[in-house]
C-alpha positions, 0 to 999 in steps of 0.5 A: 468470616462471611455471613448472610442475613435471613428472615422468617416471613410469610407468616400472615393468614387469610386477611391478617398480615404479620410483619412488613415483608415488602419492606424487609425483602430488599434488605435480606439475602434469605427468606424462610417462608412459613409453610402453613402450620404456624402461619401462612396459607396458599395465597400468602405462600405464593405471594411471599415466594413471588416477592422473594423472586422479585428481590433476588432473595433465596427461599427456604422452608420454615416448617413448624409443629401443627400449632397455628393457635400458638404460632408454633412456639409451644412444645409438642410431643409427636412420634418421629415418623409422624413428625417427619411426615408433618415436615415433608407435608409443609416443605412439599407445599412450599416446593410446589409454589417455588416450582410454579415460579421457576425457583428451587428450594435453597435451605430449610430452617425449622420454626419456633418450638420445633427448632428449639426442641431439635436443639435439645432432643435427638429424636426431634432432630432426626425426624427433621433430618428424615424429612430434609434428606428428601430435598437435599438442602442445607439446614439452619440451626444453632452452634453447640447444640444437639441438632448441630451434632445430628445434622452434621452426623447425618451428612447435611450442610449446617449453617449456624445462626445468630439472632439479632433480636432474641436474648440468649440464656447462660447455656447459649440457648435462645429465649423464645417468647410467644410475642417479640418485643422491639429491640434497639437497632444499634445494640442489635447491630453491635451484637451481630458484629461481635458475634461475627468477629469474636464468636461470642455474645452476652447472655440475659444474665451478663455471661459470655456464650459462644455463638455461630454467625454463618447467617444472621436472623431477624424476625419479621414479627419483631415490631421494629424489624425493618429498622433492626434489619437495616442497622444490622446490614449496615454494620455487617456489610464488610462480612456479607458474602454470596458464597455461602449457598451452594445451590445459588447457581441453580436458580434463574435470573431475577431482575429488570434488565433485558439483554438482546442481540449480544455477542462477546463485545456486547457481553463486555459492554454489559458488564462494564456498563453495570460497573460489576465487580465479580466476587466469584467466578462465573458460576451463576451465583449472586453478585454485588457491584460497586457502581451504577445499578445499586439499590439503597443497600448496595446490592445489584439486581444484575444477576445472571445464570451460567447458561445465560452467560454462554448464550450471550457469549455465543451471540444468542438473544435472551429475554429475562424478567 
């Protein structure tokens, strides 16, 4: 069972910061960036997109109810058409900043109460689908919920999340609080590993509940989020995959290496010198390597797009950065 690690981030506002995005970004695979209605603003959005680009992290939109005062964690009653427009508005804002950085939207994950209500209410789930079908990307959610049923019925690729830093109720639902308490990193890591291997977790009352684990979420506003994310990544390392995201090949190179004056021989030298172990065919998807060039979590920054591979093969010069 392959998985990836995602994080809700970019949730500061004005002069106020929330979470340690700079420390978290190198540890994760997917960033769910706030779009302004529960947290974030234009400056925070662009800075977080740039930070994701620098670290080779895929970006998804994290839209919410219009509830900045309650951080999007309070239920609201909004008609389907208006809610769809609210969601389109937020995703469109983030999409503009992605375009400014030469990136594409990778996925969408509703935030807080919007996420929770969609898990129970078909109208809310359909309002989300009405917005997301404009952008044509996968949706994140929870297994055995109303939103899983609706998303799949509407034809969206659905990826089930497991939450490293939240408690589950006896029905398998999340217990969402206005503020997150610290969690024990080792306990969180063990729970994530069990979710992957057994598809189960323990509820707050000690009962077994069924969960999905296509991706694992760590919240940036959990007080010890960096420690939790590191412990989780170390625990699930054998299960981490670059194959879960169908749009990965469409994004550009992110990294710090320049390849110049290349031909078929220098292409071979480039791959060999970086000790790259390809986990997928040459589709421009993200790779992981097992030798020189690793960062502290074992992830390579030598990422190259399909079109650039052909440029190198044909002896053309490319400059990337």
